[in-house]
N, C-alpha and C positions, 0 to 999 in steps of 0.2 A: 583564407580567413584566419590566419594565425597571428596572435599578438595584437596589441593595440585596443582601442575602444571599439565595441561592437558597432557595426554599421546601422544606419537608421532603419533599413528594411528588416533587420533581425530584431531590433528593439520593438518595432511595430508588430511583427509576427509573435513575439513573446507576449506582449500585452494582450493580443487577440486570443492566443491560446490559453492564457491564464484566466481571462475573462470568461471564455467559453467553459472552462473547467469549473470555475466557481458557480456559474449559472447552472451547469449540469448537476453539481453536488446539491445545490439549493432545491432543484426540481425533485431530486430523490428524497431529500429531507422532508419536503412537504408531503410527498406521496406516501412515504413510509409511516407517517403518522396516522394515515387512514388504513393502510394495509400493514398492520403490525406483523413483524416477522415471528415465525414459530421459534426461531433461535434469536433471542433479543439482541445479542451482540452484533448480528448482521445489520441492525438498524444503524450502526456506526460504520460498519465495513463498507457498505454500498456507497454512501456519499464520499467517504475517504477515497475509495477506488476511483470515483469520478473526478477527483482532483487531478489525476494524471492521465485518465483515459477519456475524459470529456464525454461527448455524445455516445461513444461506444459503451461507456459505463451505464448510461441511461438505458441503452438497448439491452445490455446484459441484465440489468435490474428488472426491466419490464418482462423480459423473456424467462428469467430464472429466479428472480428475487420476489417480485410481487406474487406470483403464483404460489409461493410458499408462505402465504398468510392465511389464517383461518377465514378471514372475511372473503378473500378471493374464492376460496373453495365453497363457502356457503352461498355466495352469489350465483354459483354455477351448479349448486346441488351436488357437489362432490364431497365424498367422505375424506379423501386424501388429495394432496397436491399431485400434479402429474409428475412422472419420473423424469429425471434429467439424463441425457446421454453422458457417457463416461467422461468425455472431454470437458463437458460443462461442469461436472462434479469436481474434476481436477482444477479447473479454472477458478471456481468459487473458492476452493481450498487455497489456491495461490493468492487470491485477492484478500483472503483472511490474514495471512502472514504479511502480505504486502501493505495492509493497512497499518500494522504496527511499525513497519519500516518507514512508511510515508510520514506518519506522525513523528516518529523519532527523528527523521531528517529535518522536518520543519522546526521542531522545538530545539534540537541540538544545534543545527546550523545557525538559527537566529540567535540563540543564546551565546554561542562561541563568538559570533561576529560582534554582537553588542558589547561583550566583555573584553574583546580583543585578545582572546586566548590563542596561544600558539603552541606547537609541539615540534621540537627540532627546528625551530625557526620558521615554521609554516603553519598557517591556520588550517590548511588542507588536512594535515595529519591529525590535528586535534578534532576536526570535523568527523573524520572517519571513525576515530575511537569513540567520540561522543555519540555519533549516530548509531553505531553498532550496539553500545551498551544500553542506550535508551530503547532501541528497537527490540532488544531481548526482553527488557522489562515490560514494555507495552505488549509485545507479542505473547508473553506468558499470561498476561492478564486477559487478552482477547481469547487465547486458546483455552484458558481455564474455564471461562464462562461458556465455551462451546462444548468442552468435554465433561466437566464435572456434573452439570445438570443432567446431561444425557446418560451418564453412567452411574449417577447417584454416588459420586465420590466426595469425600471430605476434603478439607483444605490441603492437607499434606499430600494425600494420594492424588488429588486433582492437579496440584502444581507439578508433581513428578510426571504425571501423564502428559501435562501440557508441555513440559520441557522436552520429553521424548518426541512429541509430535511437532514442536515448533522450532527448536534450536537449529536443526539441520535445514529445515525449510527456509527460515528467514536468513540463514547464512548463505544459502544458495541464491536467494533474492538479492542480498547485499553484494554478491560477487558481480552481478551485472551492473548494479547501481554504482558501486565503488569504481569499477573499471571505467565507467563513463565519467565519474567525478574527477578521477585522475587525468583522464584524457582531456577533459574540458579545462582543468586548471593548469596542466603542464604543456599542453600542445595547442589547443585552440586559443586560449587567452592566458598566456604565461605572464609572469611578472616582467616589467614593472607595472603593468595595467591588467591585473587579473580581474575576472568577473566575480563579484562578491554578492552576498545575500541582499544588498540594497539595490540590486539591478534585476529587472524583470527577466533578463537573459539568463541569469543564474537559475531562477526557478523554472524557466522554460527548459533549461538543460536538465534540471532534476526530473521534470516530467519524462523527458527522453530516457534518462537513466532508470527511472522506475519501470518504464515499459520494457527495457532491456532486462531488468531484474525479474520481471514477470516471466520472461522467456527462460532465463537460467533456472528459475525456481520450479517451472512446470514439471520437468521429468522427475525431480526429487519428490514433489507432492504426489505425482502419480504412483511412485513406488511406495511412499508412506501410506497412502490410502489403500493400496492393494494389499499391504501387509497388515492392515487394521490398526496401525500405529496412530494414524490421524483420522479424526471423525469425518465421514463423508458429509458434505453440506449441500 
């Protein structure tokens, strides 16, 4: 399946995966309005995570996200939400940095395509640079609103703490994502018929890449959380 136009079966699979992911994200958006998260930024993180994990994202939210709402605890007469196993705490941390990377990829990839921007003659290199820079910006915002309120930090100290917690984490996430983007652009669908952001196959590929990014970011997040650099979520 190298080069040329994507086969019909792959286009159909891509549309199906994207539709399931959008519905999964919508389900979480609706539910999180009722079960408001103790850490407000997670109300964004959970549905964004479902954009590349689909039904698995719903399961993770229902298992580890909804229980961390005051309403859920009150309905069960509990003073605090149930504790999460270490692997779940790490996974939620990965999803947090992954949300910034995902939004960065969607915004930067679409913008670069629409504006026809290239770097060294290829849109791919411009996408990688744009994705990373925007992921850093969004990741810092997401991380700031996770760390600053919890630690009572001001803007400057909060941004410094966010950078320490998120730069390495999101970079590790991008390693897996970018490796897949390069493989997809140069091996699976090379020029003269590359898969671009106006194709569902491109975004299906991004879902695959983001899942790989989750894997490459997991050990880094485990280390950051164990060192107290990143807030356990």
